[in-house]
Backbone bond lengths (Angstrom), bond angles and torsions (degrees), N, CA, C in turn:
res aa  C-N    CA-C-N  psi(-1)  N-CA   C-N-CA  omega(-1)  CA-C   N-CA-C  phi
1 M - - - 1.457 - - 1.526 109.43 -
2 S 1.356 115.24 150.12 1.462 119.36 175.46 1.522 109.77 -61.40
3 P 1.351 118.95 140.73 1.463 120.54 -179.65 1.525 113.27 -71.96
4 H 1.331 117.80 -12.00 1.457 120.83 -177.33 1.528 109.96 -110.77
5 P 1.334 117.64 149.97 1.467 120.11 -179.35 1.521 111.78 -77.27
6 L 1.306 115.94 162.19 1.450 121.62 166.06 1.531 108.14 -80.29
7 L 1.314 116.40 153.85 1.449 121.21 173.26 1.521 109.16 -116.55
8 L 1.327 116.43 132.35 1.451 122.40 174.62 1.523 108.55 -100.26
9 S 1.325 116.59 131.06 1.463 118.95 171.69 1.524 108.55 -77.89
10 M 1.330 117.35 156.91 1.454 121.02 -172.86 1.519 113.31 -73.18
11 G 1.348 117.84 -27.79 1.449 119.73 -176.28 1.516 111.59 67.03
12 E 1.320 116.60 -167.40 1.457 122.38 -178.90 1.530 109.98 -77.42
13 P 1.330 118.33 113.65 1.470 119.99 -174.33 1.524 114.49 -67.18
14 A 1.331 118.44 -21.36 1.464 120.10 179.27 1.526 112.40 -78.17
15 G 1.327 116.49 -10.58 1.455 121.06 178.75 1.518 111.68 -94.18
16 I 1.321 115.43 -150.55 1.467 120.51 -174.81 1.519 113.05 -94.94
17 C 1.334 117.73 7.12 1.473 120.42 -172.15 1.526 112.51 -59.36
18 G 1.332 117.38 -45.90 1.458 119.79 179.32 1.522 111.65 -62.88
19 E 1.320 116.76 -42.47 1.460 120.76 -179.08 1.518 112.03 -61.77
20 I 1.331 116.51 -46.47 1.466 118.05 -176.11 1.529 111.22 -74.16
21 T 1.336 117.26 -30.01 1.469 119.10 175.37 1.525 110.54 -63.88
22 L 1.318 116.56 -45.84 1.464 121.03 177.53 1.522 111.18 -62.31
23 A 1.330 116.38 -41.11 1.466 120.03 179.47 1.522 111.59 -66.26
24 A 1.339 116.49 -36.69 1.460 119.53 177.87 1.525 110.66 -65.16
25 W 1.338 116.98 -41.51 1.469 118.49 177.62 1.525 110.39 -63.95
26 Q 1.315 117.93 -40.64 1.466 120.26 179.06 1.524 111.79 -63.76
27 A 1.330 117.07 -26.87 1.469 121.26 -179.68 1.523 112.47 -93.41
28 R 1.338 117.70 9.19 1.460 121.49 -171.30 1.522 113.53 -57.30
29 N 1.333 117.41 -42.39 1.462 120.13 -177.62 1.525 111.48 -77.15
30 L 1.322 116.53 -45.31 1.460 120.72 179.12 1.522 110.97 -60.26
31 Q 1.329 116.78 -38.46 1.458 121.55 -177.82 1.528 112.95 -93.76
32 N 1.336 117.33 -0.86 1.467 122.27 179.35 1.537 110.96 52.83
33 L 1.330 115.48 52.56 1.458 120.57 -176.50 1.524 111.10 -85.86
34 P 1.332 116.75 148.65 1.455 120.11 173.44 1.527 109.47 -70.29
35 S 1.327 116.86 161.90 1.463 119.85 -179.20 1.524 110.16 -68.09
36 F 1.321 114.11 144.93 1.460 119.80 178.22 1.519 109.51 -148.83
37 A 1.321 114.64 160.61 1.463 122.13 174.81 1.515 108.19 -132.25
38 L 1.316 115.83 152.10 1.455 121.68 176.69 1.519 109.80 -99.91
39 V 1.321 116.96 135.58 1.457 121.15 169.96 1.530 106.10 -94.85
40 G 1.327 117.03 102.15 1.455 119.41 -172.75 1.517 112.38 -170.64
41 D 1.334 115.82 -157.20 1.464 122.98 -176.11 1.526 109.25 -106.83
42 A 1.334 116.67 107.49 1.460 121.15 -178.17 1.524 111.39 -63.16
43 G 1.331 117.51 -37.51 1.450 120.71 -179.91 1.517 112.48 -61.59
44 F 1.329 116.59 -39.47 1.460 120.63 177.66 1.518 110.71 -61.99
45 L 1.332 116.89 -42.61 1.467 120.60 -179.58 1.527 110.80 -66.96
46 R 1.308 116.77 -40.53 1.469 119.40 179.32 1.525 111.41 -63.21
47 A 1.324 116.74 -28.87 1.464 120.49 -179.01 1.518 112.69 -74.06
48 I 1.337 117.80 -19.23 1.457 119.88 -177.46 1.521 113.13 -111.04
49 S 1.356 118.19 -0.16 1.455 119.75 -176.28 1.530 109.87 -161.23
50 D 1.336 115.47 157.98 1.465 119.89 173.77 1.526 111.85 -101.40
51 V 1.343 117.07 15.58 1.459 121.33 174.31 1.522 109.02 -61.74
52 P 1.335 118.84 134.32 1.472 119.89 179.15 1.523 111.78 -65.16
53 I 1.314 115.89 134.66 1.467 122.47 -176.74 1.519 108.20 -132.70
54 V 1.317 116.52 135.18 1.457 122.21 177.75 1.521 108.84 -127.01
55 E 1.323 116.09 126.55 1.458 120.29 176.53 1.528 109.72 -78.24
56 I 1.335 115.94 137.03 1.462 122.11 177.19 1.523 107.90 -127.08
57 S 1.309 116.62 162.20 1.460 119.86 -177.98 1.525 113.14 -106.55
58 H 1.339 117.67 -11.18 1.461 121.53 -175.93 1.517 108.84 -149.84
59 P 1.341 118.54 144.31 1.464 120.26 179.77 1.532 113.95 -54.81
60 A 1.323 117.13 -29.68 1.470 119.84 -178.04 1.523 112.35 -62.37
61 E 1.318 117.50 -20.42 1.458 120.99 -179.56 1.530 112.79 -81.89
62 A 1.318 117.28 -11.07 1.467 120.43 -173.40 1.523 112.53 -63.75
63 A 1.323 117.19 -40.63 1.468 120.37 -175.33 1.524 111.90 -60.25
64 G 1.327 117.07 -36.73 1.456 120.36 -178.45 1.514 113.84 -75.61
65 V 1.331 116.40 -11.07 1.465 121.52 -176.69 1.520 111.86 -107.95
66 F 1.325 116.64 -30.97 1.455 122.72 -163.59 1.526 114.35 -57.35
67 D 1.315 117.97 -35.30 1.468 119.52 -177.09 1.521 112.93 -64.48
68 T 1.320 117.52 -28.82 1.462 120.06 -173.07 1.525 114.18 -118.30
69 A 1.335 117.82 -11.27 1.467 120.12 -179.25 1.523 109.36 -158.73
70 L 1.325 114.97 156.94 1.460 120.06 174.91 1.525 108.91 -78.28
71 P 1.338 118.29 118.07 1.470 119.73 177.87 1.533 110.22 -75.20
72 V 1.319 116.74 135.35 1.462 121.75 179.46 1.522 109.02 -129.80
73 I 1.325 116.08 124.46 1.464 122.07 171.23 1.518 106.29 -91.45
74 P 1.337 118.86 113.99 1.465 120.03 -170.35 1.522 113.16 -71.69
75 V 1.333 114.72 141.57 1.456 120.82 170.14 1.530 108.31 -81.24
76 S 1.316 116.64 178.16 1.463 120.54 -166.73 1.523 115.01 -82.02
77 D 1.330 117.93 -4.40 1.458 119.74 -178.91 1.517 108.97 -152.31
78 S 1.312 116.50 176.20 1.461 121.88 -179.15 1.521 110.35 -93.11
79 V 1.335 115.05 144.60 1.457 121.40 176.41 1.527 109.59 -70.05
80 R 1.327 115.59 139.13 1.462 121.08 179.16 1.522 113.27 -104.88
81 A 1.325 117.42 -16.63 1.461 121.37 -176.52 1.526 111.20 -68.89
82 R 1.309 113.58 160.23 1.460 121.77 168.64 1.523 107.78 -128.57
83 A 1.304 116.71 166.19 1.462 121.04 -175.18 1.526 111.31 -51.36
84 G 1.329 115.61 122.07 1.450 121.50 178.03 1.513 115.04 77.81
85 A 1.328 117.75 -1.72 1.468 121.77 -177.03 1.522 109.87 -128.10
86 P 1.337 118.29 86.20 1.464 120.40 -178.13 1.513 112.28 -67.32
87 A 1.330 115.09 154.56 1.465 121.91 178.62 1.525 109.05 -121.01
88 R 1.318 116.25 130.42 1.458 121.18 -179.07 1.525 111.63 -55.81
89 E 1.332 116.68 -35.60 1.467 120.57 -176.69 1.529 112.84 -63.18
90 D 1.334 117.04 -21.22 1.466 120.32 -177.31 1.525 113.16 -77.50
91 A 1.336 117.30 -13.92 1.467 119.89 -176.07 1.531 111.36 -56.95
92 A 1.319 117.00 -41.97 1.467 120.23 -179.21 1.527 111.09 -63.42
93 L 1.333 117.45 -35.02 1.461 120.76 179.27 1.522 111.23 -71.24
94 V 1.320 116.70 -37.73 1.465 121.06 177.46 1.525 110.10 -61.29
95 I 1.329 115.97 -45.25 1.470 120.91 179.28 1.524 110.24 -66.65
96 E 1.329 117.12 -43.81 1.461 121.14 178.62 1.525 111.32 -57.41
97 S 1.316 116.96 -41.76 1.456 121.00 -178.98 1.528 111.42 -60.16
98 I 1.331 115.97 -44.48 1.468 120.05 179.01 1.528 110.02 -64.94
99 E 1.326 116.83 -46.68 1.467 120.83 -177.59 1.528 111.12 -59.72
100 R 1.319 117.24 -43.97 1.463 119.96 -177.35 1.522 111.48 -69.51
101 A 1.322 117.24 -37.19 1.464 119.89 178.74 1.525 110.70 -66.76
102 V 1.335 116.72 -43.62 1.463 119.90 178.43 1.521 110.42 -63.69
103 A 1.325 117.50 -43.29 1.464 120.76 179.99 1.522 110.96 -60.01
104 A 1.327 117.39 -39.88 1.467 120.38 178.84 1.526 110.78 -66.01
105 C 1.329 116.87 -37.98 1.464 119.31 176.77 1.529 111.12 -66.00
106 M 1.324 116.66 -43.76 1.460 120.12 -179.81 1.524 111.48 -64.10
107 A 1.338 116.69 -30.24 1.465 121.16 179.59 1.523 112.40 -83.73
108 G 1.326 117.68 -1.17 1.455 121.04 -179.01 1.508 114.22 77.14
109 E 1.343 117.45 16.68 1.458 121.55 -178.93 1.527 112.39 -92.31
110 A 1.310 116.86 -15.52 1.464 122.67 177.92 1.524 107.77 -136.19
111 S 1.326 115.87 151.95 1.463 119.62 -174.78 1.518 113.36 -88.34
112 G 1.340 117.93 -11.46 1.453 120.39 179.28 1.510 109.83 173.43
113 I 1.330 115.52 167.91 1.457 121.61 177.88 1.521 109.07 -118.66
114 V 1.326 115.72 134.78 1.460 123.05 171.97 1.521 105.81 -114.05
115 T 1.314 116.99 114.85 1.453 120.68 -173.12 1.524 110.90 -93.74
116 N 1.316 116.30 124.22 1.452 120.90 171.25 1.531 109.02 -73.69
117 P 1.340 117.65 155.77 1.466 120.79 -175.75 1.526 112.83 -62.36
118 I 1.330 115.43 147.41 1.463 122.07 179.57 1.526 110.28 -117.96
119 N 1.323 114.98 159.79 1.461 122.42 173.23 1.531 107.20 -98.93
120 K 1.330 116.38 96.39 1.455 119.62 -172.19 1.533 112.41 -64.51
121 A 1.323 117.32 -34.70 1.463 119.30 -179.78 1.522 111.12 -60.92
122 L 1.325 116.37 -40.34 1.470 120.35 179.12 1.526 110.37 -66.33
123 L 1.330 116.85 -39.88 1.466 120.37 178.95 1.524 111.05 -67.75
124 Y 1.341 116.65 -38.51 1.468 119.26 178.30 1.525 110.32 -60.67
125 D 1.326 116.86 -41.36 1.464 120.42 178.77 1.522 111.77 -61.84
126 A 1.342 115.80 -26.44 1.465 120.13 -179.09 1.530 112.09 -92.30
127 G 1.350 116.70 5.55 1.455 119.94 175.97 1.510 115.59 101.19
128 F 1.336 117.98 4.52 1.463 121.46 177.14 1.527 108.51 -63.39
129 R 1.326 118.27 127.84 1.458 120.82 -170.75 1.522 114.08 -111.73
130 H 1.321 116.83 14.32 1.458 120.16 -178.76 1.529 110.03 -106.95
131 P 1.340 118.16 148.57 1.470 119.68 177.97 1.523 113.19 -59.60
132 G 1.328 116.85 -30.33 1.458 119.79 -179.30 1.518 111.81 -177.23
133 H 1.340 113.85 -169.02 1.462 121.32 178.77 1.526 112.57 -51.58
134 T 1.335 115.28 -49.76 1.465 120.57 -170.19 1.522 111.59 -56.82
135 E 1.320 115.76 -50.04 1.458 119.96 -177.16 1.532 111.33 -67.59
136 F 1.330 116.54 -36.51 1.464 120.98 179.03 1.526 110.42 -64.52
137 I 1.326 116.73 -47.47 1.460 120.65 -179.01 1.530 110.46 -67.27
138 A 1.328 116.90 -35.75 1.462 119.69 176.71 1.523 110.65 -60.63
139 E 1.332 116.52 -43.97 1.471 119.16 178.94 1.525 111.04 -65.24
140 L 1.322 117.29 -44.15 1.458 120.72 -179.24 1.524 112.02 -62.37
141 S 1.333 116.29 -33.02 1.470 119.90 -175.64 1.526 113.20 -99.37
142 G 1.331 117.60 -1.48 1.453 121.03 177.73 1.506 115.31 77.22
143 A 1.333 117.91 22.40 1.460 121.41 -179.76 1.521 110.20 -83.90
144 E 1.334 116.71 139.62 1.460 121.00 -177.56 1.522 112.58 -90.02
145 L 1.330 118.01 -34.60 1.458 120.14 -175.01 1.528 109.78 -137.68
146 P 1.336 117.55 82.66 1.459 119.32 174.97 1.527 110.03 -74.43
147 V 1.308 116.39 141.43 1.464 122.32 -177.43 1.526 108.86 -127.16
148 M 1.315 116.83 129.17 1.455 121.56 -179.14 1.520 111.08 -87.71
149 M 1.318 115.65 128.63 1.460 121.96 171.22 1.525 108.36 -121.60
150 I 1.328 116.90 138.24 1.454 121.65 168.06 1.522 106.33 -105.93
151 A 1.326 115.82 118.55 1.461 121.45 -174.97 1.522 109.61 -115.70
152 G 1.314 115.86 126.41 1.450 121.71 174.49 1.513 110.14 -127.76
153 P 1.313 118.44 173.88 1.465 120.59 179.15 1.525 113.38 -60.86
154 S 1.343 117.18 -27.13 1.465 120.45 -175.15 1.518 114.09 -102.00
155 L 1.329 117.63 -20.59 1.461 120.17 -170.10 1.517 110.58 -160.70
156 R 1.346 116.10 142.64 1.462 122.70 168.98 1.525 107.52 -117.87
157 V 1.337 116.39 131.39 1.461 120.07 179.64 1.516 109.98 -131.58
158 V 1.334 115.18 150.39 1.463 122.57 176.16 1.518 107.41 -130.31
159 P 1.328 118.72 115.13 1.465 119.45 173.84 1.531 110.38 -80.27
160 A 1.322 116.77 121.35 1.468 120.53 -179.01 1.524 111.62 -69.08
161 T 1.316 116.91 -29.43 1.462 122.28 168.44 1.523 106.01 -123.61
162 I 1.324 117.02 150.59 1.472 117.92 -171.51 1.524 110.11 -116.56
163 H 1.303 118.27 -93.40 1.463 120.34 -172.94 1.524 110.41 -93.51
164 L 1.335 114.39 72.62 1.464 122.15 176.42 1.517 109.05 -124.87
165 P 1.329 118.17 147.02 1.466 118.38 169.18 1.527 109.52 -63.11
166 L 1.315 115.69 147.97 1.459 119.97 -175.91 1.526 111.67 -56.22
167 S 1.320 116.55 -33.97 1.461 120.28 -178.72 1.518 112.83 -65.15
168 A 1.344 117.04 -21.98 1.466 120.83 -177.31 1.524 112.79 -92.72
169 V 1.320 117.73 -8.37 1.460 120.25 -173.25 1.529 113.19 -64.96
170 P 1.345 120.79 -49.54 1.471 118.87 -176.78 1.528 113.41 -54.79
171 A 1.331 116.37 -42.18 1.468 118.81 -178.24 1.521 112.31 -70.69
172 A 1.339 117.51 -21.40 1.465 121.10 -179.05 1.520 112.76 -83.09
173 L 1.326 116.99 -13.61 1.462 120.83 -178.19 1.523 110.98 -89.21
174 S 1.330 114.87 141.54 1.466 120.83 171.95 1.508 108.35 -147.62
175 T 1.322 115.64 156.52 1.463 119.90 178.56 1.521 110.84 -61.22
176 D 1.321 117.49 -44.39 1.468 119.93 -179.17 1.528 111.16 -61.14
177 W 1.335 116.90 -41.14 1.466 120.39 179.24 1.522 111.00 -62.86
178 L 1.321 117.24 -45.38 1.459 120.54 -179.09 1.531 111.55 -66.55
179 V 1.317 117.26 -34.89 1.469 119.85 175.65 1.525 110.03 -65.19
180 A 1.330 117.30 -44.00 1.463 120.53 -179.77 1.525 110.94 -63.35
181 V 1.335 117.33 -44.51 1.461 120.90 176.97 1.524 110.22 -62.89
182 G 1.325 116.66 -43.11 1.458 120.26 179.86 1.517 113.10 -59.78
183 R 1.323 117.04 -41.28 1.469 119.82 179.14 1.527 111.16 -63.02
184 I 1.330 117.14 -42.39 1.462 120.36 179.28 1.520 110.63 -64.83
185 V 1.329 117.17 -42.05 1.460 120.59 179.82 1.530 110.82 -64.63
186 L 1.321 117.26 -45.44 1.468 120.94 179.89 1.521 111.21 -61.79
187 N 1.326 117.07 -41.57 1.459 120.72 178.87 1.523 111.31 -63.48
188 A 1.334 116.41 -42.80 1.459 120.11 179.71 1.525 111.55 -67.35
189 L 1.316 117.39 -40.18 1.460 119.90 178.31 1.529 110.85 -60.35
190 L 1.313 116.25 -39.68 1.461 120.44 -179.61 1.522 112.07 -71.08
191 H 1.321 116.30 -51.67 1.464 119.92 -169.77 1.526 114.06 -90.72
192 D 1.335 117.85 -33.45 1.462 120.11 -176.30 1.527 113.08 -97.15
193 F 1.331 116.66 -28.10 1.462 119.97 -177.78 1.522 113.03 -109.97
194 G 1.328 117.96 -6.91 1.452 120.85 175.85 1.514 114.70 71.91
195 C 1.330 117.95 26.16 1.464 121.32 178.28 1.527 108.96 -85.03
196 Q 1.325 117.62 117.46 1.459 121.49 -176.53 1.525 110.28 -131.96
197 P 1.331 117.51 109.92 1.466 127.19 -7.39 1.527 110.12 -81.51
198 P 1.318 118.15 155.19 1.465 120.17 177.80 1.526 111.18 -71.50
199 R 1.325 116.05 142.72 1.463 121.76 -178.80 1.529 108.97 -126.53
200 V 1.322 116.38 130.63 1.457 121.93 -177.42 1.520 109.68 -125.11
201 A 1.330 115.89 141.88 1.457 122.01 173.98 1.525 108.82 -120.50
202 F 1.336 116.68 130.24 1.455 121.64 171.91 1.523 109.31 -89.28
203 A 1.315 116.61 130.76 1.460 120.82 171.59 1.519 109.25 -80.92
204 G 1.322 116.03 147.39 1.456 120.12 173.13 1.517 111.05 -74.41
205 L 1.300 115.99 158.65 1.463 120.56 177.63 1.523 111.33 -84.18
206 N 1.317 116.56 -44.52 1.454 122.24 -172.92 1.527 111.44 -97.60
207 P 1.328 118.37 164.78 1.468 119.79 174.80 1.526 110.95 -54.10
208 H 1.329 115.52 138.09 1.469 122.35 -179.76 1.520 112.28 57.63
209 A 1.355 116.42 28.48 1.469 121.88 -178.17 1.523 111.47 53.44
210 G 1.335 115.45 38.03 1.458 121.42 174.35 1.502 115.47 91.50
211 E 1.331 117.90 -13.82 1.480 121.73 179.68 1.529 111.31 49.99
212 G 1.360 114.79 49.60 1.459 119.05 177.77 1.517 114.15 64.69
213 G 1.314 117.23 25.18 1.458 120.68 179.43 1.509 114.04 100.80
214 A 1.325 118.10 -13.64 1.462 120.97 -178.74 1.518 112.20 -69.63
215 L 1.348 116.87 -27.13 1.463 121.19 -177.85 1.530 112.33 -115.77
216 G 1.311 116.84 20.35 1.454 120.93 179.30 1.511 110.82 134.97
217 M 1.330 116.51 146.40 1.459 121.24 -173.99 1.527 113.85 -96.47
218 E 1.341 118.20 -12.65 1.465 120.38 -172.14 1.529 113.35 -62.80
219 D 1.317 116.59 -35.27 1.471 119.34 -176.80 1.525 111.73 -62.40
220 D 1.348 116.22 -46.09 1.465 119.63 -179.58 1.523 112.41 -80.87
221 A 1.319 117.36 -29.23 1.466 120.09 -175.16 1.521 113.50 -86.93
222 I 1.350 117.57 -27.57 1.463 120.71 -173.23 1.523 112.28 -119.82
223 I 1.332 117.36 -51.50 1.468 120.40 -171.13 1.528 111.56 -77.61
224 R 1.320 117.13 -45.76 1.472 119.48 -178.12 1.524 112.18 -60.24
225 P 1.341 119.63 -44.17 1.473 118.63 177.17 1.529 113.34 -60.74
226 A 1.335 117.33 -32.18 1.464 119.43 177.93 1.525 110.59 -66.14
227 A 1.326 116.64 -44.30 1.466 119.98 177.57 1.523 110.87 -62.70
228 E 1.321 116.34 -40.52 1.471 120.13 179.68 1.525 111.42 -64.48
229 Q 1.333 117.26 -40.89 1.464 120.84 178.28 1.523 111.12 -61.40
230 L 1.312 117.20 -44.17 1.466 120.38 179.96 1.526 111.21 -67.28
231 R 1.321 117.50 -34.63 1.476 119.18 175.51 1.520 110.61 -66.38
232 R 1.346 117.56 -38.41 1.469 119.71 176.98 1.522 111.53 -62.14
233 E 1.326 116.69 -26.77 1.464 120.87 177.39 1.522 112.38 -82.13
234 G 1.323 116.44 -0.22 1.462 120.84 175.42 1.512 115.21 98.30
235 H 1.331 117.71 11.87 1.457 121.11 -176.37 1.523 111.76 -94.87
236 D 1.316 115.51 153.84 1.465 122.93 177.44 1.524 107.84 -89.21
237 V 1.319 115.76 94.32 1.461 122.01 -174.66 1.520 108.77 -133.40
238 V 1.335 116.01 134.46 1.454 120.97 176.43 1.523 109.46 -125.55
239 G 1.339 115.24 160.64 1.444 120.18 175.47 1.511 112.46 124.90
240 P 1.315 114.25 173.48 1.468 127.80 5.61 1.525 112.22 -74.22
241 L 1.332 115.71 137.54 1.457 122.23 178.56 1.535 109.28 -103.26
242 P 1.330 117.11 145.83 1.474 118.97 174.05 1.527 109.83 -59.02
243 A 1.317 117.33 125.00 1.459 120.71 -173.77 1.514 112.87 -66.62
244 D 1.330 118.17 -22.28 1.459 119.14 -177.28 1.527 113.15 -78.88
245 T 1.334 117.36 -8.89 1.468 119.13 -179.08 1.526 113.60 -124.99
246 M 1.320 118.60 12.24 1.470 119.22 -174.50 1.526 114.30 -106.81
247 F 1.331 117.49 3.62 1.458 118.50 -176.15 1.529 114.12 -116.43
248 H 1.325 118.49 4.72 1.467 118.51 173.60 1.523 108.89 -77.70
249 A 1.321 116.54 168.43 1.471 121.27 -166.74 1.522 113.07 -57.97
250 S 1.321 118.23 -48.20 1.461 119.07 -176.37 1.530 111.58 -69.57
251 A 1.323 117.78 -31.12 1.463 120.11 176.46 1.525 110.86 -69.33
252 R 1.339 116.96 -41.22 1.478 120.27 -179.70 1.518 111.83 -63.32
253 A 1.309 117.78 -26.55 1.465 121.09 -178.80 1.521 112.51 -67.59
254 R 1.335 117.19 -11.97 1.467 119.95 -175.37 1.531 113.45 -97.03
255 Y 1.341 117.20 0.12 1.468 119.12 176.80 1.521 109.53 -148.02
256 D 1.328 115.70 160.78 1.469 122.17 179.73 1.517 112.48 -97.31
257 A 1.309 117.45 -23.22 1.468 121.47 176.61 1.514 108.64 -155.19
258 A 1.326 115.19 145.78 1.464 121.64 176.07 1.517 109.12 -108.33
259 I 1.321 116.20 128.29 1.462 121.10 172.76 1.517 107.42 -96.19
260 C 1.325 115.27 114.89 1.460 121.40 -175.50 1.522 109.68 -104.09
261 M 1.315 115.32 161.79 1.463 118.78 -171.65 1.519 113.83 -88.77
262 Y 1.338 118.27 -20.20 1.462 119.29 -179.82 1.520 109.66 -151.68
263 H 1.321 115.34 167.51 1.455 123.99 -169.59 1.531 113.12 -51.55
264 D 1.326 117.44 -59.31 1.459 119.42 -173.07 1.524 112.38 -70.96
265 Q 1.312 117.96 -28.82 1.461 120.14 177.08 1.524 110.66 -60.62
266 A 1.343 116.07 -32.75 1.462 120.99 178.82 1.522 112.20 -85.99
267 L 1.336 116.11 -46.56 1.461 118.74 -169.21 1.520 114.70 -82.69
268 V 1.331 118.39 -25.53 1.472 118.79 177.08 1.527 111.60 -60.94
269 P 1.334 120.11 -50.88 1.470 118.02 -179.41 1.521 113.82 -65.47
270 V 1.339 118.66 -41.14 1.466 118.60 -176.65 1.524 110.79 -70.79
271 K 1.329 117.94 -34.32 1.459 119.14 178.60 1.531 111.44 -76.70
272 T 1.314 117.31 -25.94 1.457 119.67 173.90 1.527 110.69 -69.48
273 L 1.318 116.22 -41.19 1.463 121.01 -177.67 1.522 112.74 -80.71
274 D 1.330 117.56 -39.45 1.472 121.42 -169.28 1.522 111.55 -134.47
275 F 1.328 117.58 50.06 1.463 120.17 -169.54 1.529 112.94 -57.51
276 D 1.329 118.18 -45.67 1.461 120.62 -176.09 1.523 113.53 -89.03
277 L 1.327 117.35 -5.74 1.466 119.84 -172.55 1.526 113.20 -120.86
278 G 1.332 117.62 8.81 1.454 120.03 179.38 1.518 112.00 -74.83
279 V 1.324 115.86 145.77 1.458 122.60 -179.74 1.529 108.61 -127.95
280 N 1.317 116.56 133.06 1.453 122.44 174.14 1.531 107.66 -86.40
281 V 1.322 116.65 119.21 1.461 122.38 179.92 1.526 108.32 -118.39
282 T 1.315 117.28 131.08 1.461 120.09 176.09 1.518 109.01 -95.83
283 L 1.318 115.86 115.98 1.461 122.36 177.45 1.529 109.41 -90.72
284 G 1.312 116.37 158.49 1.455 120.66 176.34 1.515 114.96 84.53
285 L 1.339 117.51 9.66 1.462 121.33 177.28 1.529 110.16 -98.62
286 P 1.336 117.90 155.72 1.467 119.51 173.00 1.523 112.52 -77.72
287 I 1.326 117.76 -6.49 1.458 122.21 178.39 1.523 109.10 -123.32
288 V 1.328 116.25 164.83 1.458 121.64 176.66 1.522 108.36 -84.56
289 R 1.332 116.25 129.96 1.467 120.15 175.95 1.527 110.01 -141.16
290 T 1.314 116.27 123.86 1.455 122.11 172.21 1.524 108.90 -130.16
291 S 1.318 115.90 169.31 1.454 121.14 179.80 1.519 108.59 -158.42
292 P 1.335 118.28 148.15 1.458 118.66 171.18 1.517 109.98 -62.71
293 D 1.325 115.73 147.42 1.459 120.84 -176.05 1.529 110.62 -92.74
294 H 1.325 115.94 58.94 1.465 120.73 175.35 1.521 108.36 -156.74
295 G 1.314 116.15 176.17 1.453 120.74 -176.52 1.513 113.90 -100.52
296 T 1.333 115.46 -158.88 1.461 121.23 -173.81 1.525 113.39 -78.17
297 A 1.328 117.20 -22.30 1.475 122.95 175.51 1.529 112.18 54.59
298 F 1.317 116.90 53.89 1.460 120.87 178.52 1.531 112.24 -55.49
299 D 1.329 116.59 -32.29 1.461 120.16 -173.42 1.522 113.54 -67.62
300 I 1.330 116.95 -23.03 1.476 118.93 -179.97 1.523 112.33 -115.00
301 A 1.328 117.40 1.28 1.474 120.38 -178.29 1.522 110.28 -59.71
302 G 1.329 115.83 134.22 1.449 122.29 176.73 1.518 114.99 77.73
303 K 1.336 117.54 4.60 1.463 120.86 -176.64 1.524 113.32 -103.46
304 G 1.339 116.67 3.09 1.455 119.93 179.75 1.510 114.02 72.21
305 M 1.319 117.75 19.29 1.464 122.04 -177.11 1.530 113.46 -104.08
306 A 1.323 117.23 -12.38 1.461 120.62 -173.62 1.523 111.45 -68.44
307 R 1.328 115.76 138.59 1.459 122.26 177.04 1.521 109.02 -105.54
308 A 1.321 115.48 136.77 1.466 120.68 -177.49 1.523 112.92 -96.11
309 D 1.329 117.41 9.37 1.468 120.68 -173.30 1.524 113.07 -54.14
310 S 1.339 116.81 -48.84 1.457 120.08 -176.30 1.521 111.34 -68.18
311 L 1.333 117.56 -38.79 1.466 119.74 176.60 1.527 110.51 -64.63
312 I 1.313 117.21 -41.96 1.468 120.54 178.19 1.530 110.01 -60.21
313 Q 1.336 116.56 -43.33 1.464 119.74 177.79 1.526 111.00 -64.57
314 A 1.346 116.96 -37.10 1.464 120.57 179.52 1.525 110.88 -65.96
315 I 1.325 116.60 -40.17 1.471 120.58 177.59 1.521 109.92 -65.83
316 R 1.320 116.20 -45.30 1.468 119.56 -179.24 1.529 110.73 -61.67
317 L 1.337 117.15 -46.94 1.458 120.09 -178.17 1.519 111.33 -65.17
318 A 1.330 117.50 -41.52 1.471 119.95 177.37 1.518 110.45 -59.46
319 G 1.330 116.31 -40.35 1.458 119.87 178.15 1.516 112.31 -64.49
320 E 1.333 116.77 -40.32 1.465 120.54 179.72 1.530 111.13 -66.04
321 I 1.328 116.58 -43.16 1.459 119.81 178.86 1.522 110.42 -65.02
322 A 1.334 116.28 -43.45 1.467 120.07 179.03 1.514 111.00 -61.10
323 E 1.324 116.81 -39.22 1.462 120.35 -179.86 1.529 110.76 -65.12
324 R 1.352 116.49 -41.14 1.467 118.92 178.44 1.521 111.32 -65.37
325 R 1.331 116.09 -39.73 1.477 118.62 179.21 1.515 110.88 -67.21
326 A 1.346 116.84 -39.13 1.460 119.37 179.06 1.528 110.70 -65.16
327 A 1.320 117.00 -36.02 1.475 120.80 179.71 1.512 111.44 -67.55
328 R 1.339 117.80 -28.52 1.457 121.50 178.49 1.515 112.23 -78.59
């Protein structure tokens, strides 16, 4: 195991983040989770649960506390939100939590960050200028090309474009971009996931991967050259494959990750197969970062309905990646 704990960011306190963090700590032994600490407001957690909580001042103290209490590194103020009712004043604390967790990882004091979900609209109102967690953490850690992967027990997918309207996707794709994304994915599969050798499949953009140009030219003009370039570099890469036939069980057995051309092409299959167990992993960072693959869930916050499955998987995966990096 990594000698340093993972750090969880507090996420949006009006959502389910506190509930699932507490539930993950309660499941620590059953799920064999690595030690972790939350960067957040201990008083807020005590108000919603009788789980034992101990405030610590440094990540190094987490190991001595974790077996008997949830370690919490306090943020600079108290949370004002209540379940389902976010407070604008909390935005600064949410951002502070992420910044401090990333800084500890960059300083070698923590083995990785697991980010709880945030309410981006609330952060935007407070002046947050990043599209989301990924871009913010990339800037904080000095990464040039962060790549989002959703990893589940049955499938790993990488959307080459993310939050774009479908009409904008073809113009956003280029061979150079797909080669750069492919290299990052292959490197992560080898070093962070232990795939030897790593195998990647590119999904086609158009029906039947373009049908030789009859249904669109992008597959042969953009995607196929990217796969060919990566094969020339010695990598096991196939595609473009027709997206309607590449996600059944026997097809998935032939690759370790699928690089898809747009958001829903990637996320529909992985959420169909692994809805409660998907983990958002950011590749291409100098630090380990994972996140549960769901949002703040204001509608069920405080009702005892929240499931911690995805957060537990995110903690477990972050620990596994950190352990592999420490071994290297």
